[in-house]
C-alpha positions in Angstrom: 106.8 96.7 170.9 109.0 94.2 169.1 112.6 94.3 170.3 114.8 94.6 167.1 115.0 95.1 163.4 112.9 97.4 161.2 109.6 95.9 162.3 108.8 98.3 165.2 108.9 101.4 163.1 106.5 99.8 160.6 104.1 98.9 163.3 104.2 102.4 164.8 103.4 103.9 161.3 100.4 101.6 160.8 99.0 102.5 164.3 99.4 106.2 163.6 97.6 105.9 160.3 94.7 104.1 161.9 94.1 106.8 164.5 91.4 109.2 163.5 91.1 112.9 164.2 89.2 114.3 167.3 89.5 111.0 169.2 90.8 112.8 172.4 88.8 115.6 174.0 90.1 118.1 176.5 88.4 121.0 178.2 89.9 123.5 180.6 91.2 127.0 181.2 93.3 128.2 178.2 96.1 130.6 179.0 98.6 132.3 176.7 102.0 131.8 178.3 104.2 134.9 177.8 107.8 134.0 178.6 110.6 136.5 178.8 114.0 137.0 180.5 113.6 140.1 182.7 115.8 142.1 185.2 115.5 142.4 188.9 114.0 145.9 188.6 111.0 144.5 186.7 110.4 142.0 189.5 110.7 144.6 192.2 108.3 147.0 190.3 105.5 144.4 190.5 106.5 142.9 193.9 107.4 139.5 192.4 109.6 136.9 194.0 111.9 134.5 192.1 110.9 130.9 191.9 107.3 131.7 192.7 103.8 131.5 191.2 100.8 133.7 192.0 97.5 134.9 190.6 97.6 138.4 189.2 96.2 141.2 191.4 95.2 144.8 190.5 98.9 145.9 190.9 99.8 143.6 188.1 97.4 145.1 185.6 100.1 146.7 183.4 102.6 143.9 183.8 101.6 141.8 180.8 101.7 144.7 178.3 105.0 146.0 179.7 106.5 142.5 179.5 105.7 142.5 175.7 106.9 146.0 175.1 110.2 145.9 177.1 111.5 142.4 176.6 111.9 139.8 173.9 109.0 137.4 174.6 108.1 133.9 173.5 104.4 132.8 173.3 103.1 129.3 174.1 99.6 127.8 174.4 99.2 127.1 178.1 96.9 126.2 180.9 97.0 122.8 182.6 94.6 120.8 180.4 95.7 122.5 177.2 99.3 121.7 178.1 98.3 118.0 178.5 96.5 117.7 175.2 99.3 119.6 173.5 101.8 117.1 174.8 99.5 114.2 173.7 99.4 115.5 170.2 103.2 115.9 170.1 103.6 112.3 171.3 101.2 111.1 168.6 102.6 113.3 165.8 100.4 112.0 163.0 97.6 112.5 162.1 97.2 116.1 163.2 94.2 117.2 165.2 93.8 113.9 167.0 93.1 116.3 170.0 90.1 118.6 170.4 90.2 121.3 173.0 87.5 123.6 174.3 88.0 126.7 176.5 87.2 130.4 176.6 89.3 133.3 175.3 88.8 137.0 174.6 88.4 138.7 171.2 91.8 140.4 171.4 95.4 140.2 170.2 96.4 137.7 172.8 93.5 135.5 171.8 94.6 135.6 168.2 98.1 134.6 169.2 96.8 131.7 171.3 94.7 130.4 168.4 97.8 130.5 166.2 99.9 128.7 168.8 97.3 126.0 169.2 97.2 125.6 165.5 101.1 125.3 165.4 100.8 122.5 168.0 98.3 120.8 165.6 95.6 120.8 168.3 92.0 121.3 167.0 91.1 124.1 169.4 87.6 125.4 169.3 87.5 128.4 171.7 84.4 130.2 172.9 85.3 133.8 172.1 83.7 136.7 174.1 84.2 140.4 174.8 83.5 140.4 178.6 87.1 139.6 179.7 90.5 139.5 177.9 92.3 136.3 177.0 93.8 134.6 180.1 97.6 134.9 180.3 100.5 133.6 182.4 103.6 135.8 182.5 106.8 133.7 183.0 109.3 136.2 184.2 112.7 134.5 184.0 115.8 135.8 185.8 119.3 134.4 185.9 122.3 133.6 183.7 120.4 132.7 180.5 119.9 133.8 176.9 116.6 132.1 176.0 113.2 131.8 177.6 112.8 128.2 176.3 116.1 126.6 177.2 118.1 128.2 180.0 120.8 127.4 182.5 120.0 125.8 185.9 120.8 129.1 187.7 117.7 130.7 186.2 114.5 131.1 188.1 110.9 131.8 187.0 108.3 134.0 188.6 104.8 133.0 187.2 101.9 135.5 187.3 98.6 134.0 186.0 95.6 136.2 185.0 92.7 133.8 184.4 90.3 136.5 183.0 88.4 134.9 180.0 89.3 131.4 181.1 86.7 131.8 183.8 84.0 133.0 181.4 83.1 129.7 179.6 79.3 129.5 178.8 78.0 126.0 178.3 74.8 127.1 176.5 76.7 129.4 174.1 79.4 126.9 173.1 79.3 123.3 174.4 75.6 123.0 173.6 76.0 124.2 170.0 75.3 121.4 167.6 78.7 121.5 165.7 80.6 121.6 169.0 78.7 118.8 170.7 79.3 116.7 167.6 83.0 117.0 168.4 82.4 115.8 172.0 80.5 112.8 170.7 83.2 112.0 168.2 85.8 111.5 171.0 86.4 108.3 172.8 88.8 109.6 175.5 88.0 112.7 177.7 90.3 114.6 180.0 89.6 117.5 182.5 92.1 118.4 185.2 90.9 118.2 188.8 92.1 119.5 192.2 94.7 117.6 194.3 92.7 118.1 197.5 90.4 115.2 196.5 91.3 112.9 199.3 90.8 115.4 202.1 87.5 116.5 200.6 86.4 112.8 200.5 87.2 112.4 204.2 89.6 109.5 203.6 91.5 110.2 206.8 94.8 108.9 205.5 97.9 110.5 203.9 99.2 107.1 202.5 99.1 107.6 198.8 98.5 103.9 198.0 95.6 103.8 200.4 94.1 107.0 198.9 94.4 105.5 195.4 92.7 102.3 196.6 89.9 104.2 198.3 89.4 106.5 195.3 89.1 103.5 193.0 86.4 102.0 195.2 84.1 105.0 195.2 80.6 104.6 193.7 80.5 104.7 189.9 77.7 105.4 187.5 79.0 103.1 184.7 79.8 99.9 186.5 80.6 98.1 183.3 83.9 99.9 183.0 86.3 99.6 186.0 87.9 102.7 187.4 91.6 103.1 187.2 93.3 105.7 189.5 96.7 107.2 188.7 98.5 109.5 191.2 101.8 111.2 190.3 104.2 112.3 193.1 106.9 114.3 191.4 110.2 112.4 191.7 108.6 109.6 193.7 106.8 106.5 192.3 103.6 106.9 190.3 100.8 105.0 192.0 98.2 103.1 190.0 95.1 101.5 191.5 93.2 98.9 189.4 90.4 96.5 190.4 93.1 93.9 191.2 95.8 95.7 193.0 97.8 98.9 193.7 101.2 99.2 191.8 104.1 101.7 192.2 105.9 102.6 189.0 109.3 104.3 189.4 109.9 107.5 187.4 112.8 107.8 185.0 116.2 108.7 186.6 117.5 112.2 185.9 120.4 114.1 187.3 119.6 117.1 189.4 121.6 119.4 187.3 119.7 118.4 184.2 116.4 119.6 185.7 115.4 123.1 184.3 111.7 123.5 185.2 109.4 121.1 187.0 106.2 123.2 186.6 104.9 121.4 183.5 105.8 117.8 184.6 102.4 116.8 185.8 100.7 118.2 182.7 103.3 116.4 180.5 102.7 113.1 182.3 99.0 113.3 181.5 99.7 114.1 177.9 102.1 111.2 177.5 99.6 108.8 179.2 96.7 109.9 177.0 98.8 109.6 173.9 98.9 105.8 174.4 95.5 105.4 176.0 93.8 106.5 172.7 95.5 103.5 171.1 94.1 101.2 173.8 97.6 100.3 174.7 98.2 98.5 178.1 98.3 100.5 181.2 102.0 100.0 181.7 102.7 101.4 178.3 100.6 104.5 179.1 102.6 105.0 182.3 105.9 104.6 180.5 104.8 107.3 178.0 103.8 109.6 180.8 107.1 109.3 182.5 108.9 109.8 179.2 107.0 113.0 178.4 107.5 114.4 181.9 111.2 113.6 181.7 111.5 115.6 178.5 109.6 118.6 179.7 111.5 119.1 183.0 114.7 119.6 181.0 113.2 122.7 179.3 111.5 125.9 180.4 107.7 125.7 180.5 105.6 123.0 178.8 107.8 123.0 175.6 109.3 120.1 173.7 111.6 119.3 170.8 110.2 118.7 167.3 109.5 115.0 167.7 109.5 112.5 170.6 111.9 109.6 170.9 109.6 107.2 172.6 109.3 103.5 171.7 
């Protein structure tokens, strides 16, 4: 961007107006995040530990309804991929519905809330709705010296309990293959689906050096050889590693004081969202990385994958 004067703002506005709807497509496991400040008795009742994250078991069956009935809760559209595309739309701001999201939910009250929250985030969510399983949820049980489930003091801790349920029930033939839905897939130019972090081990790379893993990953066989693969690995507070056809580069993350960090759980999802928000504009790779670092830096100062009304990224 230009360095001074009113010119940069004008340029940003023009770029935003030129971006069309549904250009970014995401698909994954949608969860309704249910956040509440709870007491120790509640944790003990369900065998939960502070600063922990688990998948729900049979003993947690009543946890989600009790959380809503006993405590003041805040709802957010969650799940890794949905978090990322939500952040991307927040970074882009206008137009709304630049992002399309597919996933599976239940025909229930939590499903209705999730649809409302996705709409409030200006994401064009098209869920496959079914009756076999309830909407997937993630209970964020917050303990500590705080008053709000969104912005709380550093002494606070979260215990996350995820119940995937409907998120695991997506049916390709009943949703993705439908003409009106497939048209949305074809309308996009950038696609994102989260993958597992055990990729290197599964590929038998026999190295733990992150730069070497990025280099080996970039060199794997590719169906479309006309477009070069770019590999991006985040490492929390350590450098972000990017492997291109020419070299492997380390990009330092933004500095942040330890006492300003509230919650690191959404940092990776936020980085992806920031990165994608610039990729849809065909901005240079370095700009995409900068946006990813900015978004992650914002999100780790808050509870969950939440953000202020508008970004301050230039």
